[in-house]
C-alpha positions as CSV (number, residue, x, y, z in Angstrom):
1,M,0.0,0.0,0.0
2,E,1.3,3.4,-1.0
3,A,2.7,5.4,2.0
4,L,0.4,8.4,1.8
5,E,-2.6,6.2,1.5
6,L,-1.5,4.4,4.7
7,L,-1.3,7.8,6.4
8,R,-4.8,8.8,5.3
9,R,-6.2,5.5,6.5
10,A,-4.5,5.9,9.8
11,Q,-5.9,9.4,10.2
12,R,-9.4,8.0,9.7
13,E,-8.7,5.3,12.3
14,F,-8.0,7.9,15.0
15,A,-10.6,10.4,13.7
16,R,-13.6,8.0,14.0
17,R,-12.7,7.2,17.6
18,V,-12.0,10.7,18.8
19,D,-15.3,11.8,17.2
20,R,-17.1,9.7,19.9
21,V,-15.3,11.2,22.9
22,R,-17.5,13.2,25.2
23,P,-16.4,15.5,28.1
24,K,-17.2,12.9,30.7
25,D,-14.8,10.5,28.9
26,M,-11.7,12.6,29.3
27,E,-10.6,11.1,32.6
28,L,-11.1,7.5,31.6
29,R,-7.9,5.4,31.7
30,T,-6.3,4.2,28.5
31,P,-4.0,1.2,27.8
32,C,-1.1,3.7,28.1
33,P,-0.2,3.5,31.8
34,D,0.4,7.2,32.4
35,W,-2.4,8.7,30.2
36,D,-6.1,9.2,30.6
37,V,-8.2,10.0,27.4
38,A,-7.4,13.7,27.7
39,A,-3.6,13.1,27.9
40,L,-3.7,10.6,25.0
41,I,-5.5,13.1,22.7
42,R,-3.1,15.9,23.8
43,H,-0.2,13.7,23.0
44,V,-1.5,12.9,19.5
45,V,-2.4,16.5,18.6
46,G,0.9,17.8,20.1
47,A,2.9,15.3,18.0
48,D,0.9,16.3,14.9
49,N,1.8,19.9,15.5
50,A,5.5,19.1,16.3
51,Y,5.9,16.9,13.2
52,A,4.5,19.7,11.1
53,A,7.0,22.1,12.7
54,I,10.0,20.0,11.8
55,L,8.7,19.4,8.3
56,R,8.8,23.2,8.0
57,G,12.4,23.2,9.0
58,G,12.1,23.3,12.7
59,S,14.7,21.9,15.1
60,V,14.6,19.3,17.9
61,Q,14.1,22.2,20.3
62,D,11.2,23.4,18.3
63,F,9.7,20.0,18.4
64,A,9.8,19.9,22.2
65,R,8.5,23.4,22.5
66,V,5.5,22.8,20.3
67,V,4.6,19.6,22.2
68,A,4.9,21.4,25.5
69,Q,2.7,24.3,24.3
70,T,-0.1,22.1,22.8
71,S,-3.4,22.0,24.6
72,I,-6.8,20.6,23.6
73,T,-10.2,22.2,23.8
74,E,-13.7,20.9,24.7
75,R,-13.9,19.7,21.0
76,P,-11.1,17.2,20.7
77,A,-12.3,15.8,17.4
78,A,-12.0,19.3,15.9
79,D,-8.5,19.7,17.5
80,F,-7.4,16.5,15.8
81,A,-9.1,17.3,12.5
82,S,-7.1,20.6,12.4
83,S,-3.7,19.1,13.5
84,S,-3.9,16.1,11.2
85,A,-5.1,18.1,8.2
86,A,-2.1,20.4,8.6
87,L,0.3,17.5,8.9
88,L,-1.2,15.7,5.8
89,E,-0.7,18.9,3.8
90,E,3.0,19.0,4.9
91,M,3.5,15.3,4.1
92,G,1.4,15.2,1.0
93,R,4.3,15.9,-1.4
94,P,5.8,12.6,-2.6
95,A,9.0,14.3,-3.9
96,E,9.7,15.4,-0.3
97,L,9.7,11.9,1.3
98,D,13.5,11.5,1.1
99,R,14.2,14.8,2.7
100,I,15.9,14.7,6.1
101,V,14.3,16.3,9.1
102,H,15.4,16.8,12.7
103,H,13.5,14.5,15.1
104,P,14.3,13.8,18.8
105,I,15.4,10.2,17.8
106,G,17.8,11.7,15.2
107,D,17.9,13.0,11.7
108,I,15.6,10.9,9.7
109,P,13.9,11.0,6.2
110,V,10.3,12.2,5.9
111,L,9.2,8.8,4.8
112,Q,10.3,7.4,8.2
113,L,8.5,10.2,10.0
114,L,5.4,9.4,8.0
115,G,5.6,5.8,9.1
116,M,5.9,6.8,12.7
117,R,2.7,8.9,12.4
118,V,0.9,5.9,10.8
119,T,1.8,3.9,13.8
120,D,0.8,6.6,16.3
121,W,-2.6,7.3,14.8
122,T,-3.4,3.7,14.3
123,V,-2.4,2.3,17.7
124,H,-3.5,5.3,19.7
125,G,-6.9,5.0,17.9
126,W,-7.2,1.5,19.2
127,D,-6.1,2.7,22.7
128,L,-8.9,5.3,22.6
129,A,-11.4,2.8,21.4
130,R,-10.6,0.5,24.3
131,A,-10.7,3.4,26.8
132,I,-14.2,4.6,25.8
133,G,-15.7,1.2,24.9
134,G,-15.7,1.9,21.1
135,D,-15.1,-0.2,18.0
136,E,-11.6,-1.8,18.4
137,Q,-11.4,-3.2,14.9
138,I,-8.5,-1.7,12.9
139,D,-8.8,-1.4,9.1
140,P,-7.5,-4.9,8.1
141,G,-5.4,-3.6,5.2
142,L,-3.8,-1.0,7.5
143,A,-3.2,-3.6,10.3
144,E,-1.5,-6.0,7.8
145,A,0.7,-3.3,6.3
146,L,1.7,-1.9,9.7
147,L,2.4,-5.4,11.1
148,K,4.8,-6.0,8.2
149,R,6.5,-2.7,8.8
150,T,6.8,-3.3,12.6
151,Q,8.2,-6.8,12.1
152,A,10.7,-5.6,9.6
153,R,12.1,-3.1,12.1
154,G,12.8,-5.8,14.6
155,D,14.2,-4.7,17.9
156,A,14.9,-1.2,16.6
157,I,11.3,-0.2,17.4
158,Y,11.9,-0.7,21.1
159,A,15.2,1.3,21.1
160,T,13.1,4.4,20.7
161,G,11.6,4.0,24.1
162,Y,8.1,4.6,22.7
163,F,7.0,0.9,22.8
164,V,7.6,-2.2,24.9
165,R,7.4,-5.8,23.8
166,G,4.1,-7.8,24.5
167,P,4.0,-11.2,26.1
168,G,3.5,-13.0,22.7
169,L,0.5,-14.8,21.2
170,P,-0.3,-18.3,20.0
171,D,0.1,-19.3,16.4
172,G,-2.7,-18.2,14.2
173,A,-3.3,-14.8,15.8
174,S,-4.8,-12.2,13.6
175,P,-2.6,-9.4,12.1
176,Q,-4.3,-6.9,14.4
177,A,-3.6,-9.0,17.5
178,Q,0.0,-9.6,16.4
179,L,0.5,-5.8,15.8
180,L,-1.0,-4.9,19.2
181,D,1.1,-7.5,21.0
182,L,4.3,-6.3,19.3
183,L,3.5,-2.8,20.5
184,G,2.8,-3.8,24.1
185,R,-1.0,-4.0,24.1
186,D,-3.2,-6.8,25.2
187,P,-5.4,-7.6,22.2
188,A,-7.7,-9.9,24.2
189,P,-11.3,-8.6,24.4
190,L,-12.3,-7.0,27.6
191,A,-14.3,-9.1,30.1
192,A,-18.0,-8.4,30.2
193,S,-17.7,-6.8,33.6
194,D,-15.1,-4.4,32.4
195,R,-17.2,-3.4,29.4
196,R,-20.2,-2.7,31.7
197,H,-18.0,-0.6,33.9
198,R,-16.8,1.5,31.0
199,H,-20.2,2.0,29.6
200,A,-21.6,3.0,33.0
201,A,-18.8,5.6,33.2
202,R,-20.1,7.2,30.1
């Protein structure tokens, strides 16, 4: 699948989940240990803004400054729509994909930056779905493509400090389950009692 199409699919994955978030959901816990829903959305929007900044020639210091200054409003879906649209505009130039930008993990090509955003939007979209009791099914084509990319990176994906290794799965697990496990998530469905608790919280 072409890189920019993967990016657009990943944007839709996060957008359809954040569109369901209501004010009373913002303090729900997510699969990311240190983040509630508000913190997860702020992370995603802040990273969008920071990626756009370095694509415009910004430094690593600019990246950190933009993340620190990002806040979200009472309309998180609109916040994400704005930040992701700006990033798609910056990344939507295929001739630029080999250009080098300054990211906190080092100087990397725009194509690698794009792949990182695909991962973030897709996986944090699943995190958000689990937190609010939404649809956890990832676009199958996106899950398969992202699984292949993650497997190809091997241990390098853990060297960034952004992900931890999962406990492993039995043979025959779906591409989505394998992807989530590789990125430190538990793909097993929530118990009925947990689902009832989350729906009651809404």
